[in-house]
N, C-alpha and C positions, 0 to 999 in steps of 0.2 A: 505495497498500499505505499501510496507516493506523500512524502510529509508534507509542513507546512510549506515549505520555502521551494518546491517541487511544482506542488498545486499553481504556486501564485507564477511560477515563470511558464506551467501547460496554458495559462490562460481560461478563465472562466468564458463561460457559454453566455450568451447574452441569451436573454428572451426572445429577441426581434428572430432569430436563428429559425427560431420554429416555428413563426407566421409566414416567413420569406419560403416555403415549401409550399410546391403546389396547390396542394389537396387544400392549404390553412391559406393562401391567397386566393382561392375558390370560394372557400368559409365567406372572405372578409368581403368579395361581390354580390356575394347572396347576400349579404346581411345590407349592405347597402341598396342591392336591387327591392329588397326588403322596406326598404322607406327608416331602415334604421337611420337615431344623428350619429356623426363621428364618434360624438360624446357618450353616447349609449353602448358603440361597439369597441372603443375604447377598456370601458369602465365595468360594462357589465358580461361580453364575450372575449375580451381577451385578458381585462384585469390589469390595466394601466390606466395611468393618465390622460386627461387631456392634451397635456401637454406633448406629454411623449410622443404620441400618437401621431403630431404634428412633427415632431423630430425625424420619428419612420419616413413617418413623407417625402419627409425633404430628405433627408437621408438614402434611404433607398429607393430608388425608382421604382421597383417590381411593388411596394408594399400600397404608393398614391398611384399606383395606376389603378388596383384591382379596385380601390374606392373611385376611384371615378368612373371606372367601366360600372360600376352597378350605377354608381346615381345618374348615370348617362342613362341606360334602363330604364329604372325608376319615374328619370323625366319627360323621356319620351310618353311612357305608358299614359302618364298624369297628362302631358299638354296634351294627346288623344281624345285620351276620357271628355276634356272639355270640351277639344274642339266637336266632340262629334255631342256634348250633350247640350253647347250655343246654336250646332245647328237643328238641332230636334226643339227647341225654342225653351229648351231653362233660361229664364231672361238673365237670374244671377252670371251665368255662364256666360254671356253674351256681352252683359256690361263686363266684366274681369275681363274678359277676349281684346272687347275694341278698348277701354281703358291700357290694356298697355301694350297692343298691338296698334293703335290708331291715336297715341296720346296729344297730336296734333289734333285732335280734330274731337277728345272724348274726353278729354281734362275735368277735371270737376270746377264748380264754378268756382267756389273760392281764387285757387289759385289764379283764374284770372282776374278775378276783382282785386286782388292781393297786386297784381302785376300791374292792372290801371292806374291804380291808386297810386303809386310810386309815384309817378310824375309828380303829381300834385303836391305829395308830401316834401319832394323837394324843392317846389317853389315857393311853398309856404317858409320854409327852415331858412333857405335865401332870403326873403323878404326880414322873417326876423334879425337873421346875422345882420342886414343892412342898417335897421333899428337901431337895432344896438350898440351896431358901430358911429351912426352918426352923431356930436355934438349933442348935449343936454339940452339945450334951450332951442335948437331947430328940430328935436327928434318931433316927430308927425306919425300918427298911422293911421295908417291909410282905411279908408271904406272899404267896405263888401260889398 
């Protein structure tokens, strides 16, 4: 049996090595495809922190690609379902689709009003600045 110093020289296998095996990369892809979040995969399935999972994604391209493949499949399926629901007359699906695909025509009204009022707000600030910068005796407040 190797001694303490011999074990150090041999090096400890990282937990990540197990998860880089093809069968485990397949599991990761399937979990992502099933809609699990990266946090759920990290904590509930692999037993690591979310931070460690991010490090593995950056360090091991196979690991990051397995997650990406699974997410792409899930996203594609949801997009197709949303599109199908919109075509079948689901008003909520239609609105969601149009607000995201045709933002130029279907954005929320409050965004438009905020943008249109911005010019008036700038004009008011400019007027107020000029009033406050003029000498005290000559200050005149314009009538509205």
